[in-house]
N, CA and C atoms as a LAMMPS dump frame, in Angstrom:
ITEM: TIMESTEP
0
ITEM: NUMBER OF ATOMS
324
ITEM: BOX BOUNDS ff ff ff
-5.0000000000000000e+02 5.0000000000000000e+02
-5.0000000000000000e+02 5.0000000000000000e+02
-5.0000000000000000e+02 5.0000000000000000e+02
ITEM: ATOMS id mol type element x y z
1 1 1 N 0.91 -1.194 -0.004
2 1 2 C -0.075 0.172 0.136
3 1 3 C 1.014 1.334 -0.105
4 2 1 N 0.692 2.188 -0.966
5 2 2 C 1.193 3.484 -0.923
6 2 3 C 1.508 4.159 0.43
7 3 1 N 2.528 4.754 0.75
8 3 2 C 2.683 5.598 2.29
9 3 3 C 1.465 6.642 2.168
10 4 1 N 1.075 7.217 1.155
11 4 2 C 0.054 8.262 1.167
12 4 3 C -1.257 7.614 1.69
13 5 1 N -1.77 6.338 1.699
14 5 2 C -2.894 5.516 1.982
15 5 3 C -2.826 5.273 3.263
16 6 1 N -1.524 5.092 3.96
17 6 2 C -1.234 4.409 5.053
18 6 3 C -2.086 4.882 6.329
19 7 1 N -2.104 6.259 6.476
20 7 2 C -2.784 7.052 7.56
21 7 3 C -4.256 6.556 7.481
22 8 1 N -4.834 6.404 6.137
23 8 2 C -6.56 6.138 5.861
24 8 3 C -6.595 4.683 6.306
25 9 1 N -5.68 3.802 5.917
26 9 2 C -5.831 2.636 6.196
27 9 3 C -5.928 2.086 7.842
28 10 1 N -4.941 3.044 8.535
29 10 2 C -5.203 2.842 9.958
30 10 3 C -6.462 3.397 10.451
31 11 1 N -7.183 4.284 9.875
32 11 2 C -8.56 4.78 10.236
33 11 3 C -9.396 3.762 9.991
34 12 1 N -9.224 2.963 8.998
35 12 2 C -10.239 1.861 8.61
36 12 3 C -10.058 0.633 9.566
37 13 1 N -8.973 0.421 10.238
38 13 2 C -8.926 -0.775 11.097
39 13 3 C -8.857 -0.546 12.467
40 14 1 N -9.023 0.718 13.146
41 14 2 C -9.016 1.042 14.469
42 14 3 C -10.421 1.531 14.775
43 15 1 N -10.669 1.218 16.021
44 15 2 C -11.807 1.979 16.464
45 15 3 C -11.733 3.399 16.306
46 16 1 N -12.769 3.953 15.749
47 16 2 C -12.716 5.457 15.378
48 16 3 C -12.655 6.199 16.635
49 17 1 N -12 7.264 16.615
50 17 2 C -11.712 7.998 17.696
51 17 3 C -13.081 9.171 17.931
52 18 1 N -13.222 10.054 18.856
53 18 2 C -14.525 10.722 18.784
54 18 3 C -14.315 11.773 17.71
55 19 1 N -15.499 12.073 17.056
56 19 2 C -15.68 12.947 15.938
57 19 3 C -14.796 14.189 16.222
58 20 1 N -14.171 14.649 15.072
59 20 2 C -13.114 15.865 15.14
60 20 3 C -12.01 15.74 15.681
61 21 1 N -11.508 14.498 16.165
62 21 2 C -10.293 14.245 16.884
63 21 3 C -9.093 13.744 15.898
64 22 1 N -9.57 13.403 14.768
65 22 2 C -8.687 12.832 13.695
66 22 3 C -7.832 13.735 13.028
67 23 1 N -6.494 13.827 13.231
68 23 2 C -5.638 14.487 12.279
69 23 3 C -4.791 13.78 11.503
70 24 1 N -4.971 13.748 10.026
71 24 2 C -4.37 12.924 9.053
72 24 3 C -3.558 13.893 8.138
73 25 1 N -2.272 13.714 8.281
74 25 2 C -1.557 14.696 7.377
75 25 3 C -1.068 14.045 6.035
76 26 1 N -1.326 13.05 5.834
77 26 2 C -0.935 12.285 4.584
78 26 3 C -2.111 11.418 3.909
79 27 1 N -2.897 12.449 3.279
80 27 2 C -3.915 11.873 2.587
81 27 3 C -3.752 11.553 1.099
82 28 1 N -4.495 10.709 0.484
83 28 2 C -4.414 10.404 -0.923
84 28 3 C -4.977 11.584 -1.57
85 29 1 N -4.346 11.771 -2.831
86 29 2 C -4.98 12.991 -3.728
87 29 3 C -6.531 13.12 -3.843
88 30 1 N -7.074 13.911 -3.803
89 30 2 C -8.514 14.326 -4.064
90 30 3 C -8.539 14.516 -5.509
91 31 1 N -9.674 13.997 -6.179
92 31 2 C -10.045 14.343 -7.476
93 31 3 C -11.163 15.332 -7.393
94 32 1 N -11.449 16.439 -8.408
95 32 2 C -12.557 16.957 -8.276
96 32 3 C -13.528 16.188 -8.807
97 33 1 N -14.793 16.39 -8.183
98 33 2 C -16.087 15.623 -8.641
99 33 3 C -16.612 16.27 -9.93
100 34 1 N -16.941 15.506 -10.959
101 34 2 C -17.43 15.92 -12.226
102 34 3 C -18.584 16.817 -12.154
103 35 1 N -19.503 16.361 -11.305
104 35 2 C -20.767 17.275 -10.937
105 35 3 C -21.425 17.419 -12.428
106 36 1 N -21.814 16.343 -12.957
107 36 2 C -22.515 16.509 -14.043
108 36 3 C -24.015 17.447 -14.193
109 37 1 N -24.607 17.302 -12.936
110 37 2 C -25.795 18.073 -12.832
111 37 3 C -25.624 19.455 -12.544
112 38 1 N -24.484 19.932 -12.14
113 38 2 C -24.111 21.328 -11.811
114 38 3 C -24.633 21.46 -10.173
115 39 1 N -25.346 20.676 -9.65
116 39 2 C -25.789 20.95 -8.344
117 39 3 C -25.388 20.048 -7.123
118 40 1 N -24.183 19.415 -7.356
119 40 2 C -23.718 18.507 -6.224
120 40 3 C -23.072 19.39 -5.085
121 41 1 N -23.416 18.598 -4.043
122 41 2 C -22.697 19.406 -2.829
123 41 3 C -21.32 18.64 -2.525
124 42 1 N -20.788 17.857 -3.419
125 42 2 C -19.524 17.142 -3.297
126 42 3 C -18.516 17.856 -4.508
127 43 1 N -17.527 18.6 -3.993
128 43 2 C -16.658 18.998 -4.967
129 43 3 C -15.512 18.149 -5.157
130 44 1 N -15.004 17.24 -4.221
131 44 2 C -13.9 16.382 -4.344
132 44 3 C -13.978 15.164 -3.576
133 45 1 N -13.437 14.225 -3.99
134 45 2 C -13.26 12.652 -3.468
135 45 3 C -12.163 12.209 -3.698
136 46 1 N -11.755 11.053 -2.985
137 46 2 C -10.635 10.304 -2.994
138 46 3 C -11.012 8.705 -3.134
139 47 1 N -10.54 7.854 -3.991
140 47 2 C -10.944 6.452 -4.006
141 47 3 C -9.944 5.966 -3.263
142 48 1 N -10.517 4.686 -2.304
143 48 2 C -9.367 3.867 -2.117
144 48 3 C -9.912 2.619 -2.05
145 49 1 N -9.03 1.371 -2.026
146 49 2 C -9.663 0.029 -1.874
147 49 3 C -10.623 0.052 -0.742
148 50 1 N -11.885 -0.166 -1.209
149 50 2 C -12.94 -0.512 0.002
150 50 3 C -13.284 0.672 0.913
151 51 1 N -12.934 1.809 0.279
152 51 2 C -13.363 3.275 0.944
153 51 3 C -13.147 4.195 0.225
154 52 1 N -14.06 5.306 0.683
155 52 2 C -13.697 6.593 -0.06
156 52 3 C -14.152 7.757 0.708
157 53 1 N -13.043 8.748 0.318
158 53 2 C -13.271 10.134 1.214
159 53 3 C -13.88 11.372 0.497
160 54 1 N -14.738 11.949 1.289
161 54 2 C -15.481 13.134 0.57
162 54 3 C -15.368 14.216 1.036
163 55 1 N -15.174 15.494 0.353
164 55 2 C -15.394 16.551 0.968
165 55 3 C -16.672 17.138 0.488
166 56 1 N -17.361 17.994 1.398
167 56 2 C -18.804 18.426 1.076
168 56 3 C -18.565 20.055 0.837
169 57 1 N -19.084 20.643 -0.062
170 57 2 C -19.225 22.12 -0.069
171 57 3 C -19.458 22.92 0.969
172 58 1 N -20.32 22.345 1.747
173 58 2 C -20.766 23.263 2.981
174 58 3 C -20.193 22.891 4.314
175 59 1 N -19.117 22.041 4.171
176 59 2 C -18.53 21.736 5.435
177 59 3 C -16.936 21.411 5.392
178 60 1 N -16.396 21.837 6.568
179 60 2 C -15.057 21.784 6.498
180 60 3 C -14.5 20.567 6.72
181 61 1 N -14.956 19.512 7.197
182 61 2 C -14.501 17.888 7.412
183 61 3 C -14.269 17.245 6.181
184 62 1 N -13.481 16.316 6.258
185 62 2 C -13.485 15.043 5.254
186 62 3 C -13.984 13.81 6.018
187 63 1 N -14.908 13.179 5.292
188 63 2 C -15.578 12.297 5.675
189 63 3 C -15.19 10.931 5.132
190 64 1 N -14.856 9.717 5.885
191 64 2 C -14.448 8.54 5.574
192 64 3 C -15.645 7.515 5.561
193 65 1 N -15.689 6.931 4.335
194 65 2 C -16.864 6.013 4.371
195 65 3 C -16.101 4.558 3.845
196 66 1 N -16.33 3.443 4.653
197 66 2 C -15.595 2.477 4.243
198 66 3 C -16.422 0.973 4.362
199 67 1 N -16.037 -0.135 4.453
200 67 2 C -16.778 -1.246 4.614
201 67 3 C -17.153 -1.685 5.908
202 68 1 N -16.687 -0.806 6.722
203 68 2 C -17.286 -0.944 8.214
204 68 3 C -18.371 -0.064 8.371
205 69 1 N -18.424 1.161 7.906
206 69 2 C -19.562 2.001 8.091
207 69 3 C -19.384 2.732 6.781
208 70 1 N -20.381 2.774 5.979
209 70 2 C -21.842 2.298 5.933
210 70 3 C -21.9 0.902 5.549
211 71 1 N -20.703 0.311 4.919
212 71 2 C -20.675 -1.031 4.394
213 71 3 C -20.301 -0.995 3.106
214 72 1 N -19.903 -2.148 2.655
215 72 2 C -19.036 -2.392 1.313
216 72 3 C -20.243 -2.203 0.099
217 73 1 N -21.413 -2.554 0.254
218 73 2 C -22.476 -2.228 -0.684
219 73 3 C -22.737 -0.672 -1.002
220 74 1 N -22.731 -0.022 -0.08
221 74 2 C -22.813 1.305 -0.213
222 74 3 C -21.534 2.01 -0.727
223 75 1 N -20.297 1.659 -0.162
224 75 2 C -19.131 2.229 -0.741
225 75 3 C -18.91 1.871 -2.086
226 76 1 N -19.438 0.576 -2.559
227 76 2 C -19.254 0.183 -3.896
228 76 3 C -20.26 1.218 -4.85
229 77 1 N -21.367 1.459 -4.233
230 77 2 C -22.291 2.371 -5.039
231 77 3 C -21.726 3.981 -5.03
232 78 1 N -21.087 4.218 -4.122
233 78 2 C -20.336 5.459 -3.97
234 78 3 C -19.283 5.551 -4.909
235 79 1 N -18.37 4.663 -4.899
236 79 2 C -17.309 4.569 -6.128
237 79 3 C -17.866 4.518 -7.403
238 80 1 N -19.042 3.919 -7.789
239 80 2 C -19.556 4.019 -9.099
240 80 3 C -20.051 5.28 -9.347
241 81 1 N -20.661 5.924 -8.556
242 81 2 C -21.175 7.573 -8.84
243 81 3 C -20.122 8.468 -8.628
244 82 1 N -19.079 8.167 -7.826
245 82 2 C -17.904 9.253 -7.923
246 82 3 C -17.415 9.245 -9.363
247 83 1 N -16.887 7.797 -9.87
248 83 2 C -16.291 7.886 -11.231
249 83 3 C -17.396 8.222 -12.207
250 84 1 N -18.539 8.129 -12.459
251 84 2 C -19.492 8.489 -13.118
252 84 3 C -19.562 10.002 -13.311
253 85 1 N -19.394 10.62 -12.06
254 85 2 C -19.593 12.302 -11.979
255 85 3 C -21.002 12.44 -11.784
256 86 1 N -21.73 11.549 -11.328
257 86 2 C -23.259 11.866 -11.263
258 86 3 C -23.992 11.103 -10.085
259 87 1 N -24.759 11.587 -9.136
260 87 2 C -25.525 10.966 -8.377
261 87 3 C -24.824 10.696 -6.937
262 88 1 N -23.513 10.963 -6.717
263 88 2 C -22.982 10.832 -5.494
264 88 3 C -23.585 11.453 -4.256
265 89 1 N -23.856 12.8 -4.201
266 89 2 C -24.461 13.582 -3.175
267 89 3 C -25.745 13.102 -3.011
268 90 1 N -26.689 12.749 -3.918
269 90 2 C -28.004 12.305 -4.042
270 90 3 C -27.98 10.862 -3.237
271 91 1 N -27.026 10.113 -3.482
272 91 2 C -26.983 8.947 -2.935
273 91 3 C -26.547 8.934 -1.503
274 92 1 N -25.729 9.817 -1.054
275 92 2 C -25.307 9.959 0.302
276 92 3 C -26.4 10.495 0.991
277 93 1 N -27.138 11.647 0.472
278 93 2 C -28.39 11.974 1.032
279 93 3 C -29.379 10.915 1.45
280 94 1 N -29.761 10.142 0.502
281 94 2 C -30.795 9.277 0.406
282 94 3 C -30.361 7.771 1.224
283 95 1 N -29.129 7.462 1.144
284 95 2 C -29.165 6.158 1.496
285 95 3 C -27.895 6.007 2.659
286 96 1 N -27.102 6.881 2.765
287 96 2 C -25.941 6.697 3.898
288 96 3 C -26.318 7.849 5.06
289 97 1 N -26.452 9.072 4.689
290 97 2 C -26.852 10.088 5.46
291 97 3 C -25.575 10.145 6.422
292 98 1 N -25.574 9.933 7.801
293 98 2 C -24.525 10.203 8.797
294 98 3 C -23.768 8.859 9.083
295 99 1 N -23.942 7.955 8.402
296 99 2 C -23.351 6.496 8.62
297 99 3 C -22.046 6.583 7.997
298 100 1 N -21.137 7.38 8.498
299 100 2 C -19.514 7.557 8.158
300 100 3 C -18.62 6.891 9.145
301 101 1 N -17.722 6.463 8.679
302 101 2 C -16.686 5.69 9.644
303 101 3 C -15.94 6.8 10.54
304 102 1 N -15.6 7.965 9.926
305 102 2 C -14.888 8.983 10.685
306 102 3 C -15.089 10.442 9.836
307 103 1 N -14.78 11.359 10.586
308 103 2 C -14.683 12.746 10.039
309 103 3 C -13.55 13.2 10.771
310 104 1 N -12.963 14.084 9.846
311 104 2 C -11.727 14.955 10.566
312 104 3 C -11.504 15.962 9.77
313 105 1 N -10.683 17.107 10.387
314 105 2 C -10.169 18.156 9.749
315 105 3 C -9.165 17.716 8.735
316 106 1 N -9.382 18.774 7.575
317 106 2 C -8.305 18.518 6.629
318 106 3 C -6.799 18.884 7.023
319 107 1 N -5.775 18.608 6.43
320 107 2 C -4.556 18.927 6.894
321 107 3 C -4.305 20.469 6.746
322 108 1 N -3.423 21.019 7.353
323 108 2 C -2.976 22.603 6.848
324 108 3 C -3.879 23.452 7.809
């Protein structure tokens, strides 16, 4: 596993600390979300095996979704929508909501 993913891997295998307590300095690169509808609340994401990191336009935190929370099926659906550039924020709002594994402040 690349070193850039090591910090996120540790997040997915450990008991999550309290919300807002995680500081990760070595994140994988985020990609701009294609936002084909022009109305998405997700400006950027990062795909990892069995997990996805999301930034939301109206929130300062980065959210980690993985096979633990909300689960593999939801993460797979989120991967597909992220790569398609359509339906990601809608899927999160309708199916996942607050079922994330962790949220943390971005580095810097």
